[in-house]
Every structure is written in structure tokens, then in C-alpha cells.
PQR file with spaces between the fields and no chain letter, atoms N, CA, C, O and H, PARSE charges and radii, in Angstrom:
ATOM       1  N    UNK     1     -14.204  -69.807   51.675 -0.4000 1.5000
ATOM       2  CA   UNK     1     -13.149  -68.895   50.797 -0.0000 2.0000
ATOM       3  C    UNK     1     -12.145  -69.016   49.947  0.5500 1.7000
ATOM       4  O    UNK     1     -11.276  -69.820   50.284 -0.5500 1.4000
ATOM       5  N    UNK     2     -11.949  -68.236   48.543 -0.4000 1.5000
ATOM       6  CA   UNK     2     -11.380  -68.850   47.580 -0.0000 2.0000
ATOM       7  C    UNK     2     -10.332  -69.292   47.949  0.5500 1.7000
ATOM       8  O    UNK     2      -9.733  -68.805   48.908 -0.5500 1.4000
ATOM       9  H    UNK     2     -12.656  -67.583   48.269  0.4000 1.0000
ATOM      10  N    UNK     3      -9.799  -70.520   47.121 -0.4000 1.5000
ATOM      11  CA   UNK     3      -8.172  -70.864   47.293 -0.0000 2.0000
ATOM      12  C    UNK     3      -7.276  -70.191   46.163  0.5500 1.7000
ATOM      13  O    UNK     3      -7.711  -70.233   45.012 -0.5500 1.4000
ATOM      14  H    UNK     3     -10.285  -70.916   46.341  0.4000 1.0000
ATOM      15  N    UNK     4      -6.301  -69.698   46.362 -0.4000 1.5000
ATOM      16  CA   UNK     4      -5.959  -68.971   45.494 -0.0000 2.0000
ATOM      17  C    UNK     4      -4.617  -70.112   44.964  0.5500 1.7000
ATOM      18  O    UNK     4      -3.947  -70.975   45.532 -0.5500 1.4000
ATOM      19  H    UNK     4      -5.948  -69.665   47.297  0.4000 1.0000
ATOM      20  N    UNK     5      -4.693  -69.550   43.578 -0.4000 1.5000
ATOM      21  CA   UNK     5      -3.572  -70.537   42.624 -0.0000 2.0000
ATOM      22  C    UNK     5      -2.732  -69.820   42.011  0.5500 1.7000
ATOM      23  O    UNK     5      -3.077  -69.079   41.091 -0.5500 1.4000
ATOM      24  H    UNK     5      -5.237  -68.850   43.117  0.4000 1.0000
ATOM      25  N    UNK     6      -1.385  -69.940   42.462 -0.4000 1.5000
ATOM      26  CA   UNK     6      -0.046  -69.281   41.987 -0.0000 2.0000
ATOM      27  C    UNK     6      -0.052  -69.948   40.615  0.5500 1.7000
ATOM      28  O    UNK     6       0.746  -69.247   39.993 -0.5500 1.4000
ATOM      29  H    UNK     6      -1.105  -70.542   43.209  0.4000 1.0000
ATOM      30  N    UNK     7      -0.378  -70.658   39.987 -0.4000 1.5000
ATOM      31  CA   UNK     7      -0.091  -70.970   38.646 -0.0000 2.0000
ATOM      32  C    UNK     7      -0.516  -69.843   37.772  0.5500 1.7000
ATOM      33  O    UNK     7       0.190  -69.349   36.894 -0.5500 1.4000
ATOM      34  H    UNK     7      -1.026  -71.228   40.493  0.4000 1.0000
ATOM      35  N    UNK     8      -1.617  -69.508   38.053 -0.4000 1.5000
ATOM      36  CA   UNK     8      -2.316  -68.016   37.115 -0.0000 2.0000
ATOM      37  C    UNK     8      -1.354  -67.253   36.141  0.5500 1.7000
ATOM      38  O    UNK     8      -1.500  -66.978   34.950 -0.5500 1.4000
ATOM      39  H    UNK     8      -2.191  -69.909   38.766  0.4000 1.0000
ATOM      40  N    UNK     9       0.102  -66.886   37.371 -0.4000 1.5000
ATOM      41  CA   UNK     9       0.906  -66.115   36.787 -0.0000 2.0000
ATOM      42  C    UNK     9       1.841  -66.935   35.627  0.5500 1.7000
ATOM      43  O    UNK     9       2.461  -66.216   34.843 -0.5500 1.4000
ATOM      44  H    UNK     9       0.221  -67.109   38.338  0.4000 1.0000
ATOM      45  N    UNK    10       1.941  -68.096   35.514 -0.4000 1.5000
ATOM      46  CA   UNK    10       2.567  -68.600   34.352 -0.0000 2.0000
ATOM      47  C    UNK    10       1.801  -68.753   33.416  0.5500 1.7000
ATOM      48  O    UNK    10       2.089  -69.678   32.656 -0.5500 1.4000
ATOM      49  H    UNK    10       1.437  -68.680   36.151  0.4000 1.0000
ATOM      50  N    UNK    11       0.526  -67.917   33.093 -0.4000 1.5000
ATOM      51  CA   UNK    11      -0.687  -67.928   31.780 -0.0000 2.0000
ATOM      52  C    UNK    11      -0.288  -66.602   31.141  0.5500 1.7000
ATOM      53  O    UNK    11      -0.599  -66.411   29.965 -0.5500 1.4000
ATOM      54  H    UNK    11       0.292  -67.166   33.711  0.4000 1.0000
ATOM      55  N    UNK    12       0.487  -65.519   31.937 -0.4000 1.5000
ATOM      56  CA   UNK    12       0.705  -64.372   31.626 -0.0000 2.0000
ATOM      57  C    UNK    12       1.338  -64.345   30.574  0.5500 1.7000
ATOM      58  O    UNK    12       2.304  -65.102   30.669 -0.5500 1.4000
ATOM      59  H    UNK    12       0.740  -65.674   32.892  0.4000 1.0000
ATOM      60  N    UNK    13       1.256  -63.619   29.151 -0.4000 1.5000
ATOM      61  CA   UNK    13       2.386  -63.281   27.942 -0.0000 2.0000
ATOM      62  C    UNK    13       2.491  -61.672   27.617  0.5500 1.7000
ATOM      63  O    UNK    13       1.831  -60.841   26.992 -0.5500 1.4000
ATOM      64  H    UNK    13       0.471  -63.004   29.075  0.4000 1.0000
ATOM      65  N    UNK    14       3.480  -61.700   28.258 -0.4000 1.5000
ATOM      66  CA   UNK    14       4.154  -60.383   28.054 -0.0000 2.0000
ATOM      67  C    UNK    14       5.036  -59.767   26.786  0.5500 1.7000
ATOM      68  O    UNK    14       5.785  -58.793   26.859 -0.5500 1.4000
ATOM      69  H    UNK    14       4.016  -62.375   28.766  0.4000 1.0000
ATOM      70  N    UNK    15       4.804  -60.452   25.782 -0.4000 1.5000
ATOM      71  CA   UNK    15       4.805  -60.223   24.226 -0.0000 2.0000
ATOM      72  C    UNK    15       6.319  -60.333   24.191  0.5500 1.7000
ATOM      73  O    UNK    15       6.695  -59.385   23.501 -0.5500 1.4000
ATOM      74  H    UNK    15       4.195  -61.243   25.723  0.4000 1.0000
ATOM      75  N    UNK    16       7.120  -60.866   24.506 -0.4000 1.5000
ATOM      76  CA   UNK    16       8.728  -60.653   24.692 -0.0000 2.0000
ATOM      77  C    UNK    16       9.162  -60.198   25.397  0.5500 1.7000
ATOM      78  O    UNK    16      10.355  -59.944   25.237 -0.5500 1.4000
ATOM      79  H    UNK    16       6.815  -61.635   25.067  0.4000 1.0000
ATOM      80  N    UNK    17       8.723  -59.927   26.224 -0.4000 1.5000
ATOM      81  CA   UNK    17       9.688  -58.474   27.345 -0.0000 2.0000
ATOM      82  C    UNK    17      10.183  -59.928   28.505  0.5500 1.7000
ATOM      83  O    UNK    17       9.617  -61.020   28.532 -0.5500 1.4000
ATOM      84  H    UNK    17       7.754  -60.133   26.355  0.4000 1.0000
ATOM      85  N    UNK    18      11.012  -59.630   29.104 -0.4000 1.5000
ATOM      86  CA   UNK    18      11.650  -60.037   29.977 -0.0000 2.0000
ATOM      87  C    UNK    18      12.307  -59.416   31.219  0.5500 1.7000
ATOM      88  O    UNK    18      12.884  -58.368   30.927 -0.5500 1.4000
ATOM      89  H    UNK    18      11.472  -58.743   29.082  0.4000 1.0000
ATOM      90  N    UNK    19      12.401  -59.777   32.632 -0.4000 1.5000
ATOM      91  CA   UNK    19      13.113  -59.077   33.548 -0.0000 2.0000
ATOM      92  C    UNK    19      14.648  -59.013   33.919  0.5500 1.7000
ATOM      93  O    UNK    19      15.151  -60.002   34.453 -0.5500 1.4000
ATOM      94  H    UNK    19      11.932  -60.628   32.869  0.4000 1.0000
ATOM      95  N    UNK    20      15.157  -58.267   33.745 -0.4000 1.5000
ATOM      96  CA   UNK    20      16.475  -58.494   33.828 -0.0000 2.0000
ATOM      97  C    UNK    20      16.953  -57.891   35.185  0.5500 1.7000
ATOM      98  O    UNK    20      16.848  -56.664   35.162 -0.5500 1.4000
ATOM      99  H    UNK    20      14.748  -57.465   33.312  0.4000 1.0000
ATOM     100  N    UNK    21      17.368  -58.296   36.172 -0.4000 1.5000
ATOM     101  CA   UNK    21      17.923  -57.715   37.572 -0.0000 2.0000
ATOM     102  C    UNK    21      16.874  -56.353   37.928  0.5500 1.7000
ATOM     103  O    UNK    21      17.289  -55.296   38.401 -0.5500 1.4000
ATOM     104  H    UNK    21      17.453  -59.293   36.191  0.4000 1.0000
ATOM     105  N    UNK    22      15.597  -56.608   37.624 -0.4000 1.5000
ATOM     106  CA   UNK    22      14.779  -55.959   37.967 -0.0000 2.0000
ATOM     107  C    UNK    22      14.171  -54.993   37.248  0.5500 1.7000
ATOM     108  O    UNK    22      13.297  -54.247   37.691 -0.5500 1.4000
ATOM     109  H    UNK    22      15.259  -57.467   37.239  0.4000 1.0000
ATOM     110  N    UNK    23      14.792  -54.982   35.685 -0.4000 1.5000
ATOM     111  CA   UNK    23      14.525  -53.750   34.656 -0.0000 2.0000
ATOM     112  C    UNK    23      14.091  -54.587   33.795  0.5500 1.7000
ATOM     113  O    UNK    23      14.742  -55.464   33.228 -0.5500 1.4000
ATOM     114  H    UNK    23      15.502  -55.588   35.326  0.4000 1.0000
ATOM     115  N    UNK    24      12.461  -54.214   33.626 -0.4000 1.5000
ATOM     116  CA   UNK    24      12.035  -54.927   32.112 -0.0000 2.0000
ATOM     117  C    UNK    24      12.668  -54.639   31.057  0.5500 1.7000
ATOM     118  O    UNK    24      12.758  -53.439   30.799 -0.5500 1.4000
ATOM     119  H    UNK    24      11.932  -53.502   34.087  0.4000 1.0000
ATOM     120  N    UNK    25      13.393  -55.765   29.985 -0.4000 1.5000
ATOM     121  CA   UNK    25      13.674  -55.280   28.553 -0.0000 2.0000
ATOM     122  C    UNK    25      12.816  -56.245   27.717  0.5500 1.7000
ATOM     123  O    UNK    25      12.170  -57.245   28.032 -0.5500 1.4000
ATOM     124  H    UNK    25      13.320  -56.740   30.194  0.4000 1.0000
ATOM     125  N    UNK    26      12.997  -55.693   26.689 -0.4000 1.5000
ATOM     126  CA   UNK    26      12.261  -56.868   25.526 -0.0000 2.0000
ATOM     127  C    UNK    26      13.319  -57.153   24.818  0.5500 1.7000
ATOM     128  O    UNK    26      14.404  -56.590   24.959 -0.5500 1.4000
ATOM     129  H    UNK    26      13.522  -54.881   26.432  0.4000 1.0000
ATOM     130  N    UNK    27      13.083  -58.015   24.040 -0.4000 1.5000
ATOM     131  CA   UNK    27      13.644  -58.664   23.273 -0.0000 2.0000
ATOM     132  C    UNK    27      14.837  -58.474   22.602  0.5500 1.7000
ATOM     133  O    UNK    27      15.686  -59.327   22.344 -0.5500 1.4000
ATOM     134  H    UNK    27      12.201  -58.473   23.926  0.4000 1.0000
ATOM     135  N    UNK    28      14.844  -57.021   22.275 -0.4000 1.5000
ATOM     136  CA   UNK    28      16.103  -56.380   22.047 -0.0000 2.0000
ATOM     137  C    UNK    28      16.761  -55.813   22.896  0.5500 1.7000
ATOM     138  O    UNK    28      17.603  -54.983   22.555 -0.5500 1.4000
ATOM     139  H    UNK    28      14.154  -56.328   22.484  0.4000 1.0000
ATOM     140  N    UNK    29      16.558  -56.094   24.097 -0.4000 1.5000
ATOM     141  CA   UNK    29      17.192  -55.779   24.930 -0.0000 2.0000
ATOM     142  C    UNK    29      17.496  -54.025   25.023  0.5500 1.7000
ATOM     143  O    UNK    29      18.562  -53.843   25.612 -0.5500 1.4000
ATOM     144  H    UNK    29      15.874  -56.768   24.374  0.4000 1.0000
ATOM     145  N    UNK    30      16.980  -52.998   24.689 -0.4000 1.5000
ATOM     146  CA   UNK    30      16.736  -51.791   24.732 -0.0000 2.0000
ATOM     147  C    UNK    30      16.627  -51.737   26.145  0.5500 1.7000
ATOM     148  O    UNK    30      17.706  -51.441   26.658 -0.5500 1.4000
ATOM     149  H    UNK    30      16.114  -53.146   24.211  0.4000 1.0000
ATOM     150  N    UNK    31      15.487  -51.962   27.152 -0.4000 1.5000
ATOM     151  CA   UNK    31      15.753  -52.046   28.773 -0.0000 2.0000
ATOM     152  C    UNK    31      14.890  -50.502   28.750  0.5500 1.7000
ATOM     153  O    UNK    31      14.086  -50.166   27.880 -0.5500 1.4000
ATOM     154  H    UNK    31      14.610  -52.203   26.735  0.4000 1.0000
ATOM     155  N    UNK    32      15.357  -49.581   30.113 -0.4000 1.5000
ATOM     156  CA   UNK    32      14.807  -48.374   30.314 -0.0000 2.0000
ATOM     157  C    UNK    32      14.984  -47.651   28.956  0.5500 1.7000
ATOM     158  O    UNK    32      13.915  -47.103   28.690 -0.5500 1.4000
ATOM     159  H    UNK    32      16.010  -49.854   30.820  0.4000 1.0000
ATOM     160  N    UNK    33      15.774  -47.462   28.130 -0.4000 1.5000
ATOM     161  CA   UNK    33      15.750  -46.771   27.215 -0.0000 2.0000
ATOM     162  C    UNK    33      14.803  -46.477   26.487  0.5500 1.7000
ATOM     163  O    UNK    33      14.390  -45.396   26.069 -0.5500 1.4000
ATOM     164  H    UNK    33      16.643  -47.908   28.346  0.4000 1.0000
ATOM     165  N    UNK    34      14.484  -47.480   26.359 -0.4000 1.5000
ATOM     166  CA   UNK    34      12.839  -47.783   25.267 -0.0000 2.0000
ATOM     167  C    UNK    34      11.732  -47.087   26.011  0.5500 1.7000
ATOM     168  O    UNK    34      10.786  -46.693   25.328 -0.5500 1.4000
ATOM     169  H    UNK    34      14.819  -48.359   26.698  0.4000 1.0000
ATOM     170  N    UNK    35      11.709  -46.881   27.277 -0.4000 1.5000
ATOM     171  CA   UNK    35      10.688  -46.303   27.851 -0.0000 2.0000
ATOM     172  C    UNK    35      10.328  -44.655   27.918  0.5500 1.7000
ATOM     173  O    UNK    35      11.241  -43.834   28.010 -0.5500 1.4000
ATOM     174  H    UNK    35      12.477  -47.200   27.832  0.4000 1.0000
ATOM     175  N    UNK    36       9.267  -44.354   27.876 -0.4000 1.5000
ATOM     176  CA   UNK    36       9.122  -43.179   27.218 -0.0000 2.0000
ATOM     177  C    UNK    36       7.547  -42.871   28.407  0.5500 1.7000
ATOM     178  O    UNK    36       6.760  -43.715   28.838 -0.5500 1.4000
ATOM     179  H    UNK    36       8.526  -45.021   27.801  0.4000 1.0000
ATOM     180  N    UNK    37       7.567  -41.376   28.637 -0.4000 1.5000
ATOM     181  CA   UNK    37       5.976  -41.058   29.338 -0.0000 2.0000
ATOM     182  C    UNK    37       5.214  -40.892   28.326  0.5500 1.7000
ATOM     183  O    UNK    37       5.638  -40.413   27.274 -0.5500 1.4000
ATOM     184  H    UNK    37       8.206  -40.691   28.287  0.4000 1.0000
ATOM     185  N    UNK    38       4.102  -41.228   28.487 -0.4000 1.5000
ATOM     186  CA   UNK    38       3.246  -40.919   27.624 -0.0000 2.0000
ATOM     187  C    UNK    38       2.605  -39.316   27.371  0.5500 1.7000
ATOM     188  O    UNK    38       2.846  -38.494   28.255 -0.5500 1.4000
ATOM     189  H    UNK    38       3.758  -41.616   29.341  0.4000 1.0000
ATOM     190  N    UNK    39       1.901  -38.935   26.325 -0.4000 1.5000
ATOM     191  CA   UNK    39       1.333  -37.596   25.870 -0.0000 2.0000
ATOM     192  C    UNK    39       0.073  -37.400   26.531  0.5500 1.7000
ATOM     193  O    UNK    39      -0.826  -38.217   26.335 -0.5500 1.4000
ATOM     194  H    UNK    39       1.705  -39.603   25.607  0.4000 1.0000
ATOM     195  N    UNK    40      -0.077  -36.549   27.186 -0.4000 1.5000
ATOM     196  CA   UNK    40      -0.921  -36.099   27.732 -0.0000 2.0000
ATOM     197  C    UNK    40      -1.834  -35.417   26.891  0.5500 1.7000
ATOM     198  O    UNK    40      -1.868  -34.189   26.819 -0.5500 1.4000
ATOM     199  H    UNK    40       0.654  -35.885   27.345  0.4000 1.0000
ATOM     200  N    UNK    41      -2.583  -36.187   26.245 -0.4000 1.5000
ATOM     201  CA   UNK    41      -3.586  -36.423   25.379 -0.0000 2.0000
ATOM     202  C    UNK    41      -4.588  -35.289   25.650  0.5500 1.7000
ATOM     203  O    UNK    41      -4.620  -34.411   24.787 -0.5500 1.4000
ATOM     204  H    UNK    41      -2.555  -37.185   26.304  0.4000 1.0000
ATOM     205  N    UNK    42      -5.571  -35.134   26.905 -0.4000 1.5000
ATOM     206  CA   UNK    42      -6.432  -34.330   26.939 -0.0000 2.0000
ATOM     207  C    UNK    42      -5.654  -33.138   27.791  0.5500 1.7000
ATOM     208  O    UNK    42      -6.290  -32.644   28.723 -0.5500 1.4000
ATOM     209  H    UNK    42      -5.545  -35.847   27.606  0.4000 1.0000
ATOM     210  N    UNK    43      -4.793  -32.823   27.621 -0.4000 1.5000
ATOM     211  CA   UNK    43      -3.981  -31.746   29.046 -0.0000 2.0000
ATOM     212  C    UNK    43      -4.482  -30.676   28.452  0.5500 1.7000
ATOM     213  O    UNK    43      -4.466  -30.534   27.230 -0.5500 1.4000
ATOM     214  H    UNK    43      -4.277  -33.224   26.864  0.4000 1.0000
ATOM     215  N    UNK    44      -5.213  -29.409   29.680 -0.4000 1.5000
ATOM     216  CA   UNK    44      -5.669  -28.059   29.248 -0.0000 2.0000
ATOM     217  C    UNK    44      -4.117  -27.378   29.515  0.5500 1.7000
ATOM     218  O    UNK    44      -3.371  -27.629   30.461 -0.5500 1.4000
ATOM     219  H    UNK    44      -5.226  -29.525   30.673  0.4000 1.0000
ATOM     220  N    UNK    45      -3.863  -26.392   28.325 -0.4000 1.5000
ATOM     221  CA   UNK    45      -2.919  -25.684   28.684 -0.0000 2.0000
ATOM     222  C    UNK    45      -2.926  -24.103   28.191  0.5500 1.7000
ATOM     223  O    UNK    45      -3.540  -23.926   27.139 -0.5500 1.4000
ATOM     224  H    UNK    45      -4.469  -26.188   27.556  0.4000 1.0000
ATOM     225  N    UNK    46      -2.410  -23.077   28.717 -0.4000 1.5000
ATOM     226  CA   UNK    46      -2.540  -21.826   28.177 -0.0000 2.0000
ATOM     227  C    UNK    46      -3.294  -21.278   28.951  0.5500 1.7000
ATOM     228  O    UNK    46      -3.675  -21.807   29.995 -0.5500 1.4000
ATOM     229  H    UNK    46      -1.911  -23.220   29.571  0.4000 1.0000
ATOM     230  N    UNK    47      -3.672  -19.987   28.516 -0.4000 1.5000
ATOM     231  CA   UNK    47      -4.222  -18.915   29.181 -0.0000 2.0000
ATOM     232  C    UNK    47      -6.210  -19.758   29.468  0.5500 1.7000
ATOM     233  O    UNK    47      -6.967  -19.644   30.431 -0.5500 1.4000
ATOM     234  H    UNK    47      -3.363  -19.557   27.667  0.4000 1.0000
ATOM     235  N    UNK    48      -6.313  -20.219   28.665 -0.4000 1.5000
ATOM     236  CA   UNK    48      -7.811  -20.490   28.773 -0.0000 2.0000
ATOM     237  C    UNK    48      -8.227  -21.493   29.581  0.5500 1.7000
ATOM     238  O    UNK    48      -9.434  -21.737   29.564 -0.5500 1.4000
ATOM     239  H    UNK    48      -5.698  -20.312   27.882  0.4000 1.0000
ATOM     240  N    UNK    49      -7.304  -22.334   30.505 -0.4000 1.5000
ATOM     241  CA   UNK    49      -7.507  -23.560   30.805 -0.0000 2.0000
ATOM     242  C    UNK    49      -8.692  -23.262   31.949  0.5500 1.7000
ATOM     243  O    UNK    49      -9.769  -23.850   32.048 -0.5500 1.4000
ATOM     244  H    UNK    49      -6.324  -22.136   30.519  0.4000 1.0000
ATOM     245  N    UNK    50      -8.318  -22.477   32.553 -0.4000 1.5000
ATOM     246  CA   UNK    50      -9.191  -22.270   34.005 -0.0000 2.0000
ATOM     247  C    UNK    50     -10.329  -21.832   33.500  0.5500 1.7000
ATOM     248  O    UNK    50     -11.242  -22.231   34.224 -0.5500 1.4000
ATOM     249  H    UNK    50      -7.443  -21.999   32.473  0.4000 1.0000
ATOM     250  N    UNK    51     -10.786  -21.111   32.477 -0.4000 1.5000
ATOM     251  CA   UNK    51     -12.017  -20.723   32.314 -0.0000 2.0000
ATOM     252  C    UNK    51     -12.622  -22.206   31.119  0.5500 1.7000
ATOM     253  O    UNK    51     -13.851  -22.277   31.102 -0.5500 1.4000
ATOM     254  H    UNK    51     -10.045  -20.787   31.890  0.4000 1.0000
ATOM     255  N    UNK    52     -12.098  -22.983   30.466 -0.4000 1.5000
ATOM     256  CA   UNK    52     -12.341  -24.175   30.017 -0.0000 2.0000
ATOM     257  C    UNK    52     -12.994  -25.034   31.185  0.5500 1.7000
ATOM     258  O    UNK    52     -14.100  -25.517   30.941 -0.5500 1.4000
ATOM     259  H    UNK    52     -11.100  -22.925   30.480  0.4000 1.0000
ATOM     260  N    UNK    53     -12.453  -25.262   32.367 -0.4000 1.5000
ATOM     261  CA   UNK    53     -12.536  -25.914   33.320 -0.0000 2.0000
ATOM     262  C    UNK    53     -13.910  -25.349   33.886  0.5500 1.7000
ATOM     263  O    UNK    53     -14.966  -25.974   33.987 -0.5500 1.4000
ATOM     264  H    UNK    53     -11.555  -24.869   32.566  0.4000 1.0000
ATOM     265  N    UNK    54     -13.670  -24.067   34.222 -0.4000 1.5000
ATOM     266  CA   UNK    54     -15.190  -23.366   35.098 -0.0000 2.0000
ATOM     267  C    UNK    54     -16.450  -23.744   33.876  0.5500 1.7000
ATOM     268  O    UNK    54     -17.626  -23.836   34.226 -0.5500 1.4000
ATOM     269  H    UNK    54     -12.813  -23.558   34.140  0.4000 1.0000
ATOM     270  N    UNK    55     -16.115  -23.900   32.743 -0.4000 1.5000
ATOM     271  CA   UNK    55     -17.423  -24.483   31.814 -0.0000 2.0000
ATOM     272  C    UNK    55     -17.985  -25.609   32.074  0.5500 1.7000
ATOM     273  O    UNK    55     -19.160  -25.880   32.321 -0.5500 1.4000
ATOM     274  H    UNK    55     -15.159  -23.826   32.459  0.4000 1.0000
ATOM     275  N    UNK    56     -16.778  -26.440   31.979 -0.4000 1.5000
ATOM     276  CA   UNK    56     -17.271  -28.030   32.226 -0.0000 2.0000
ATOM     277  C    UNK    56     -17.851  -27.954   33.303  0.5500 1.7000
ATOM     278  O    UNK    56     -18.998  -28.400   33.348 -0.5500 1.4000
ATOM     279  H    UNK    56     -15.824  -26.220   31.778  0.4000 1.0000
ATOM     280  N    UNK    57     -17.325  -27.440   34.372 -0.4000 1.5000
ATOM     281  CA   UNK    57     -17.887  -27.780   35.503 -0.0000 2.0000
ATOM     282  C    UNK    57     -19.051  -27.717   35.744  0.5500 1.7000
ATOM     283  O    UNK    57     -19.624  -28.708   36.198 -0.5500 1.4000
ATOM     284  H    UNK    57     -16.394  -27.077   34.336  0.4000 1.0000
ATOM     285  N    UNK    58     -20.032  -25.992   35.400 -0.4000 1.5000
ATOM     286  CA   UNK    58     -21.062  -25.663   35.108 -0.0000 2.0000
ATOM     287  C    UNK    58     -21.696  -26.460   34.302  0.5500 1.7000
ATOM     288  O    UNK    58     -22.782  -26.796   34.774 -0.5500 1.4000
ATOM     289  H    UNK    58     -19.565  -25.188   35.031  0.4000 1.0000
ATOM     290  N    UNK    59     -21.463  -26.912   33.255 -0.4000 1.5000
ATOM     291  CA   UNK    59     -22.028  -27.944   32.302 -0.0000 2.0000
ATOM     292  C    UNK    59     -22.565  -29.067   33.431  0.5500 1.7000
ATOM     293  O    UNK    59     -23.737  -29.293   33.730 -0.5500 1.4000
ATOM     294  H    UNK    59     -20.581  -26.639   32.872  0.4000 1.0000
ATOM     295  N    UNK    60     -21.487  -29.634   33.908 -0.4000 1.5000
ATOM     296  CA   UNK    60     -22.065  -31.003   34.394 -0.0000 2.0000
ATOM     297  C    UNK    60     -22.748  -30.627   36.044  0.5500 1.7000
ATOM     298  O    UNK    60     -23.016  -31.528   36.838 -0.5500 1.4000
ATOM     299  H    UNK    60     -20.535  -29.450   33.665  0.4000 1.0000
ATOM     300  N    UNK    61     -22.933  -29.319   36.319 -0.4000 1.5000
ATOM     301  CA   UNK    61     -24.124  -29.215   37.502 -0.0000 2.0000
ATOM     302  C    UNK    61     -25.117  -28.970   36.694  0.5500 1.7000
ATOM     303  O    UNK    61     -26.214  -29.365   37.089 -0.5500 1.4000
ATOM     304  H    UNK    61     -22.715  -28.587   35.674  0.4000 1.0000
ATOM     305  N    UNK    62     -25.070  -28.381   35.570 -0.4000 1.5000
ATOM     306  CA   UNK    62     -26.820  -28.528   34.791 -0.0000 2.0000
ATOM     307  C    UNK    62     -27.083  -29.913   34.578  0.5500 1.7000
ATOM     308  O    UNK    62     -28.218  -30.194   34.965 -0.5500 1.4000
ATOM     309  H    UNK    62     -24.179  -28.060   35.249  0.4000 1.0000
ATOM     310  N    UNK    63     -26.475  -30.856   34.119 -0.4000 1.5000
ATOM     311  CA   UNK    63     -26.581  -32.175   33.856 -0.0000 2.0000
ATOM     312  C    UNK    63     -27.038  -32.906   34.942  0.5500 1.7000
ATOM     313  O    UNK    63     -27.790  -33.869   34.793 -0.5500 1.4000
ATOM     314  H    UNK    63     -25.554  -30.627   33.805  0.4000 1.0000
ATOM     315  N    UNK    64     -26.575  -32.460   36.212 -0.4000 1.5000
ATOM     316  CA   UNK    64     -26.699  -33.314   37.307 -0.0000 2.0000
ATOM     317  C    UNK    64     -28.068  -32.620   37.497  0.5500 1.7000
ATOM     318  O    UNK    64     -28.957  -33.467   37.589 -0.5500 1.4000
ATOM     319  H    UNK    64     -25.964  -31.678   36.333  0.4000 1.0000
ATOM     320  N    UNK    65     -28.450  -31.548   37.573 -0.4000 1.5000
ATOM     321  CA   UNK    65     -29.907  -30.775   38.210 -0.0000 2.0000
ATOM     322  C    UNK    65     -30.679  -31.245   37.396  0.5500 1.7000
ATOM     323  O    UNK    65     -31.763  -31.394   37.960 -0.5500 1.4000
ATOM     324  H    UNK    65     -27.728  -30.860   37.499  0.4000 1.0000
ATOM     325  N    UNK    66     -30.731  -31.641   36.127 -0.4000 1.5000
ATOM     326  CA   UNK    66     -31.282  -31.944   34.961 -0.0000 2.0000
ATOM     327  C    UNK    66     -31.586  -33.681   35.398  0.5500 1.7000
ATOM     328  O    UNK    66     -32.724  -34.148   35.429 -0.5500 1.4000
ATOM     329  H    UNK    66     -29.850  -31.520   35.669  0.4000 1.0000
ATOM     330  N    UNK    67     -30.825  -34.168   35.591 -0.4000 1.5000
ATOM     331  CA   UNK    67     -31.065  -35.612   35.953 -0.0000 2.0000
ATOM     332  C    UNK    67     -31.944  -35.796   37.160  0.5500 1.7000
ATOM     333  O    UNK    67     -32.973  -36.469   37.218 -0.5500 1.4000
ATOM     334  H    UNK    67     -29.900  -33.789   35.566  0.4000 1.0000
ATOM     335  N    UNK    68     -31.280  -34.973   38.276 -0.4000 1.5000
ATOM     336  CA   UNK    68     -32.634  -35.048   39.702 -0.0000 2.0000
ATOM     337  C    UNK    68     -33.607  -34.543   39.686  0.5500 1.7000
ATOM     338  O    UNK    68     -34.464  -34.849   40.515 -0.5500 1.4000
ATOM     339  H    UNK    68     -30.444  -34.427   38.229  0.4000 1.0000
ATOM     340  N    UNK    69     -33.840  -33.527   38.678 -0.4000 1.5000
ATOM     341  CA   UNK    69     -35.210  -33.478   38.155 -0.0000 2.0000
ATOM     342  C    UNK    69     -35.901  -34.586   37.912  0.5500 1.7000
ATOM     343  O    UNK    69     -36.786  -35.137   38.566 -0.5500 1.4000
ATOM     344  H    UNK    69     -33.144  -33.278   38.005  0.4000 1.0000
ATOM     345  N    UNK    70     -35.384  -34.859   36.869 -0.4000 1.5000
ATOM     346  CA   UNK    70     -36.091  -36.215   36.148 -0.0000 2.0000
ATOM     347  C    UNK    70     -36.239  -37.204   37.132  0.5500 1.7000
ATOM     348  O    UNK    70     -37.396  -37.624   37.105 -0.5500 1.4000
ATOM     349  H    UNK    70     -34.665  -34.411   36.338  0.4000 1.0000
ATOM     350  N    UNK    71     -35.439  -37.847   38.135 -0.4000 1.5000
ATOM     351  CA   UNK    71     -35.313  -38.518   38.772 -0.0000 2.0000
ATOM     352  C    UNK    71     -37.071  -38.245   40.055  0.5500 1.7000
ATOM     353  O    UNK    71     -37.934  -39.008   40.489 -0.5500 1.4000
ATOM     354  H    UNK    71     -34.499  -37.507   38.157  0.4000 1.0000
ATOM     355  N    UNK    72     -36.855  -37.126   40.147 -0.4000 1.5000
ATOM     356  CA   UNK    72     -37.804  -36.599   40.983 -0.0000 2.0000
ATOM     357  C    UNK    72     -39.123  -36.555   40.395  0.5500 1.7000
ATOM     358  O    UNK    72     -40.102  -36.818   41.093 -0.5500 1.4000
ATOM     359  H    UNK    72     -36.154  -36.506   39.794  0.4000 1.0000
ATOM     360  N    UNK    73     -39.232  -36.270   39.271 -0.4000 1.5000
ATOM     361  CA   UNK    73     -40.781  -36.384   38.227 -0.0000 2.0000
ATOM     362  C    UNK    73     -41.258  -37.988   38.164  0.5500 1.7000
ATOM     363  O    UNK    73     -42.394  -38.448   38.283 -0.5500 1.4000
ATOM     364  H    UNK    73     -38.437  -36.056   38.704  0.4000 1.0000
ATOM     365  N    UNK    74     -39.916  -38.715   37.922 -0.4000 1.5000
ATOM     366  CA   UNK    74     -40.339  -40.343   37.767 -0.0000 2.0000
ATOM     367  C    UNK    74     -40.562  -40.703   39.267  0.5500 1.7000
ATOM     368  O    UNK    74     -40.008  -41.799   39.350 -0.5500 1.4000
ATOM     369  H    UNK    74     -38.993  -38.342   37.826  0.4000 1.0000
ATOM     370  N    UNK    75     -41.058  -40.402   40.499 -0.4000 1.5000
ATOM     371  CA   UNK    75     -41.552  -40.833   41.461 -0.0000 2.0000
ATOM     372  C    UNK    75     -43.049  -41.061   41.652  0.5500 1.7000
ATOM     373  O    UNK    75     -43.473  -41.524   42.711 -0.5500 1.4000
ATOM     374  H    UNK    75     -41.508  -39.512   40.431  0.4000 1.0000
């Protein structure tokens, strides 16, 4: 069994972030005020959402069937 070395945590670099009372803060001291949610880059919205999802599902099925056919032919 591998022995755990607790000194690994000492080698991490958090780029100037410190913890103050359990809250991560930057060197500027903005704390939670500097945190924000990530933008949903690939999020689908609007009335065409389900049409797009259905199209993607069908295309994935077609690709999967094609790969299975290729695997069968390779035997």
C-alpha cells in the first residue's frame, strides 16, 4: 500500500489566494464579492431546445450504429 505524504499540500500554489475564516480571499481582499457563476456556454434555450436535443440524440444513435457495424465487419 502506498504511504500518504501530507507534505504534498505544502507544494500547491493558489496564486495569491488565502483563507480567512473559511472564506477564500484574494490578495486584494474581495472575498466572496469577487466570486461569480460561470456562464452556461453551451446551454440551450428557447423554443427549439428540445428539437435540437432530439436531433443530437438521433445523430448519436446513427454514429453508434455505424461504429457497431464497423466492429462487426472487422471480426
